[in-house]
N, C-alpha and C positions, 0 to 999 in steps of 0.2 A: 279315326285317331291317327295320329302322325307316326310314320316309320321313324324309329331310330337310325341316326345316319349310317352306324355300321352295317345295320340289317340288312339298310336300304341297298347299301353298296354289293354287300355280299348276294343278295338276290340278284340285283342286275347283273354281276359278275357273270352268274350261273347262266341265265337267261341269255347273256350275250354269246354263247357258245353256239346257238341254235338260229337258223334264219328268221328274220323278220317277214311279216305278211300285214299285208295292208288290205282294208276291206270298208266298203262302201257301208253307208248307213242301211240298217234293217239286212245285214247278211247274219243267218241264223247260223250261228258256230256248232250246235248242241241240238238234237232234238229230243223229245221225250222218249224215253225206252230205249236211248242209246249210250253204250258205254264210252265215256271220253277215251279217246286214243293220246290226247296232247293236253297239257296243261297251259295256258294261255297266260301271258304276263303283259300286262297292258301297259306301253308306252305312253300313248296318248290316245284318247277318244272316249269311250265309256260302250258299256254291256250290259242288259237288264235281263234280268232272269225272271220269267213268268209263266203262267198258265192261263189256260184257257176254260172260262166256266161252263157249266151245262147251257146257260143262257147264251155261250158265245161271247162273252164279254171277256177281254183281255185283263188279268189280275197281276200286277208288278209286287214281285215280294223282295226283290232286291236290286240295288245299283252298283256296279263296280266301276270304280274312278281309276285314272293313271296310280301305276304301282301296285295295283291289286293282281292277284294271279288266282285263276279259276278253272273249271270247278271243283274245288278243294274236296267238297261232299260225298263226290262220286270217283274220286281218284285215291283219297284212303281209308274208305269204307265198301263194301259190297250192296250199299243201297243203290235202288233201283232209280234212274233219274224221271221224274215226271215233268220236267219243265222245258221250257223253250231258253236258250241263251242267244242274243240277239244284240248287235250293235245297232246304236241308236244314232250314231254320228259317223264320220268318216274316223276309222279306228286302226292305230298301229298295234300289231300285236308280236309279241315273241312267242313260238310255241315250243316247248319241251317235252319230249315222249313221258307220257304218265307214269311209268316205271321209272324213268331218272329222276323227276320231283319227288317221288316217295322217298327214294333214296337218299336224296339231297336232304331232304326234312330230317330224317332219322339220325341223320351225321352232322347238324347243326342246330343244336340245342338253343341258341339264340335266336332263331329263325323259327324253329318249333314254340318258342314262347311268345314270338310277336304274333305267330299265327293263332294260338289259344287265346291271347287278347283281343285279337280281331272276332273270332267266334264268339266269346261271350260278349262283348259291344255289341255284335250284331245280334244277339238271342237278347240280350234286354230291350234292345229295339222291338224286336219280334213279341216279347210278351207284352211290351208297352200297346202294341196295336191292339192284340188280342182282348186287352183290359176292354177298350174301348169299342172293339167290333162287339163284344159280349154286352155293352150296356145298350146296343141298337140306337144310339144316340149319334146321329150325321154328324152333327156340329164337333162334340168331342172326338169323333173320327178325324175329322178332316183337320179341328187344331192339333191333335197330337200327331198328325203326318208332317204339317207344316214345320213342328218343332223338331222333329226327327231329321227332316231336310236341310233345316238352319243349322243343326249341328253337324251335319256331315260336311258344312263348307268351312268348319273350323275357323270362322270369323271373329275377331275380337270385339267389333262394337257389337252395339245392341240393335242395329237396324242393319239388316242382312238383306240383298238379292239373292234370291233363288233363281236361277235360269232355265225356270221350267213353265209350261204352261198348264190354265187350269184344266184341260183334259187330260195331262198328263198326271197330275194331281190326283185325277179321278181315277186313272186305272192302279193308282198306287195305294189307293184306300179301297178299293172295291167297290165304289160308288158310281152311281151314273152322272154322266157330265152335266145335268139338269140340276142334280142333287147339290153338286158340288158348287155349280154357279149360284144358286140360290143360300146356301149358307156362306158363300163367300160375300156376298150381299151384306151378312149381318156383320161379318168383321170389318169390312169396307165403311159401314156406317159409325163402326166405333172408331175409325182410325187405325184400326192396327194393321190393316195392310193396304195396297195398292197393285195394281196393276196395269203393266204398260207393253210396250213390245219386247223388252230385254226381260221379261218372266214377273214373278211377284215379289214385292217389296214387302218384308216384314218390318214395319216402321218402329216397335219395340218387341224385342223377344222375351222379355222379362213380362211385359203386359199380356202377351199371348200367352207364357207360362202362368200366368196368375188366372185366367180364364179357365184353362185345365184346371186347376186347383178345385175350382167351384164343381167337381162332379166325382 
């Protein structure tokens, strides 16, 4: 979901009061069972939120892109954090004290409304993923994840390049790399996706969505 220009400006102006921090890829910003001292605004780069299941597999539940700020769930509530928050690429952040961001949101209704829109948009994606996980059908789980990733690109075209690899999709889906590879072959045979060094290209988002409607 794109930011409203005035909201984006207000958020940037607030975070500009605080020092910028740069991190290499794979830097853990927050560990499970730790309360956040800071709220991070992403200037550029990417942060993933994930947990490690009992089998030792990493399962990604969210990806934060530029202009996102995190981890709001644990700043605005008393819920215990059970996730890792980790940079995936070199990332520049601005860090505001947790108490300051809470006060900022309380006094800026437009920012609060924008945050709520993001929350419900994300919740919709989580519920969609849950539906397909409950179906125990690896193909529908994969297709749903590809569609979710495509919508996050905010692209106007029906053909969309996802700058991610198959192994990353596996961590997002909670499937093994071997399962994702096998199910991707089915999509390739239907000319719905192609894979290159740049990532995964969805040849037709509409046709991919039609696949999901069959389940």
